[in-house]
C-alpha positions as semicolon CSV with decimal commas, in nm:
position;residue;x (nm);y (nm);z (nm)
1;M;-1,119;3,069;-3,143
2;E;-0,797;3,229;-3,019
3;K;-0,956;3,301;-2,681
4;I;-1,062;2,936;-2,641
5;L;-0,713;2,819;-2,736
6;Q;-0,569;3,060;-2,478
7;Y;-0,799;2,918;-2,206
8;I;-0,708;2,560;-2,296
9;T;-0,337;2,642;-2,294
10;S;-0,371;2,814;-1,956
11;I;-0,552;2,516;-1,806
12;I;-0,295;2,269;-1,942
13;A;-0,007;2,486;-1,814
14;G;-0,175;2,501;-1,471
15;F;-0,205;2,123;-1,456
16;I;0,156;2,080;-1,562
17;F;0,268;2,325;-1,293
18;A;0,058;2,148;-1,028
19;F;0,190;1,805;-1,123
20;E;0,551;1,909;-1,180
21;T;0,606;2,043;-0,829
22;S;0,444;1,736;-0,673
23;L;0,605;1,472;-0,892
24;V;0,928;1,466;-0,691
25;F;0,731;1,371;-0,380
26;F;0,511;1,120;-0,564
27;I;0,798;0,907;-0,701
28;P;0,891;0,741;-0,365
29;C;0,522;0,667;-0,305
30;F;0,491;0,509;-0,648
31;L;0,805;0,298;-0,603
32;T;0,698;0,166;-0,261
33;S;0,360;0,077;-0,409
34;I;0,536;-0,130;-0,674
35;V;0,737;-0,307;-0,402
36;D;0,409;-0,366;-0,213
37;I;0,254;-0,521;-0,524
38;I;0,556;-0,749;-0,567
39;S;0,549;-0,853;-0,200
40;A;0,174;-0,928;-0,225
41;W;0,238;-1,140;-0,532
42;Q;0,516;-1,327;-0,350
43;L;0,280;-1,387;-0,056
44;S;0,020;-1,521;-0,294
45;R;0,277;-1,761;-0,440
46;R;0,383;-1,879;-0,090
47;I;0,023;-1,946;0,004
48;K;-0,035;-2,131;-0,324
49;K;0,268;-2,347;-0,245
50;N;0,146;-2,424;0,110
51;Y;-0,226;-2,457;0,032
52;P;-0,253;-2,550;-0,338
53;K;-0,628;-2,623;-0,333
54;K;-0,729;-2,316;-0,133
55;T;-0,601;-2,040;-0,362
56;D;-0,482;-1,990;-0,718
57;G;-0,173;-1,781;-0,638
58;K;-0,254;-1,516;-0,898
59;F;-0,265;-1,140;-0,877
60;K;-0,628;-1,029;-0,898
61;S;-0,742;-0,724;-1,093
62;I;-0,945;-0,604;-0,793
63;H;-0,619;-0,558;-0,602
64;L;-0,479;-0,352;-0,890
65;T;-0,791;-0,134;-0,882
66;H;-0,744;-0,071;-0,509
67;T;-0,377;0,011;-0,565
68;L;-0,456;0,258;-0,844
69;Q;-0,722;0,424;-0,628
70;K;-0,473;0,449;-0,342
71;L;-0,209;0,604;-0,572
72;F;-0,463;0,853;-0,708
73;I;-0,562;0,957;-0,355
74;V;-0,202;1,002;-0,243
75;F;-0,119;1,201;-0,557
76;I;-0,411;1,438;-0,501
77;S;-0,315;1,462;-0,132
78;I;0,040;1,557;-0,227
79;I;-0,086;1,826;-0,465
80;V;-0,321;1,968;-0,199
81;A;-0,045;1,958;0,066
82;N;0,187;2,136;-0,176
83;Y;-0,068;2,415;-0,220
84;V;-0,108;2,438;0,158
85;D;0,269;2,475;0,191
86;V;0,299;2,732;-0,088
87;Y;-0,005;2,950;-0,016
88;I;-0,090;2,904;0,351
89;I;0,219;2,804;0,548
90;K;0,464;2,959;0,296
91;D;0,833;2,879;0,251
92;T;0,812;2,524;0,382
93;D;0,726;2,178;0,259
94;F;0,616;2,030;0,591
95;S;0,266;1,932;0,473
96;V;0,392;1,747;0,167
97;R;0,660;1,569;0,366
98;F;0,401;1,470;0,627
99;V;0,165;1,324;0,363
100;V;0,453;1,134;0,201
101;A;0,581;1,007;0,537
102;V;0,237;0,878;0,639
103;F;0,192;0,703;0,305
104;L;0,541;0,551;0,312
105;F;0,482;0,425;0,667
106;Y;0,154;0,268;0,553
107;E;0,319;0,103;0,250
108;I;0,623;-0,023;0,440
109;W;0,393;-0,170;0,706
110;S;0,198;-0,346;0,430
111;I;0,519;-0,478;0,275
112;L;0,630;-0,617;0,611
113;E;0,287;-0,777;0,662
114;N;0,312;-0,941;0,321
115;W;0,663;-1,063;0,391
116;S;0,586;-1,199;0,738
117;S;0,262;-1,377;0,643
118;A;0,301;-1,750;0,570
119;N;0,676;-1,723;0,629
120;N;0,880;-1,942;0,866
121;N;1,174;-1,703;0,900
122;K;1,257;-1,613;1,264
123;F;1,224;-1,240;1,200
124;A;0,891;-1,305;1,023
125;K;0,768;-1,497;1,328
126;I;0,851;-1,194;1,544
127;L;0,666;-0,963;1,305
128;Q;0,365;-1,198;1,309
129;Q;0,323;-1,120;1,679
130;V;0,267;-0,752;1,596
131;M;0,117;-0,754;1,246
132;I;-0,186;-0,918;1,094
133;N;-0,149;-1,233;0,888
134;K;-0,258;-1,152;0,534
135;A;-0,285;-1,523;0,455
136;E;-0,640;-1,497;0,593
137;R;-0,736;-1,272;0,304
138;Y;-0,598;-1,508;0,043
139;L;-0,746;-1,821;0,199
140;Q;-1,072;-1,646;0,297
141;I;-1,059;-1,799;0,646
142;D;-0,997;-1,673;0,995
143;I;-0,660;-1,808;1,108
144;K;-0,746;-1,735;1,473
145;D;-1,024;-1,994;1,452
146;I;-0,778;-2,254;1,322
147;L;-0,523;-2,171;1,592
148;N;-0,788;-2,184;1,865
149;K;-0,908;-2,521;1,732
150;K;-0,552;-2,659;1,749
151;E;-0,514;-2,535;2,108
152;K;-0,838;-2,708;2,210
153;E;-0,718;-3,034;2,055
154;K;-0,391;-3,034;2,256
155;P;-0,406;-3,246;2,568
156;K;-0,387;-3,047;2,888
157;K;-0,086;-3,101;3,111
158;E;-0,179;-3,174;3,469
């Protein structure tokens, strides 16, 4: 019984050590994910305001599932990168910082997409030229088709 308790204690201590060294790098990823969730909710509310019959403006549980999966993947990636830094590269944290930087870039891009979609702000209009419009996802339509239809309806200047 003592041997089993020793094994369990060793495994728990190993997990705590693995998580403790990576937690500092995971916190910014977690916080930006929360901001991304809030910006997606705000986008959903804007679309509900503009198109009340097309969407319900609520946060769906499927989106939460995707977010939790994404956070789990980034957490495991940070732990693996930490082990690469400690045991392979040694005396550096380049791998962990790279993983965190890529994830933060991805999240910030998503936040900016959420903010610029269905927004009439001048800066949002500029961002819409570079980023996708996430309103398509909420309305389940292709906005390019609507824009092309409007262009066809305009009379041609001769």
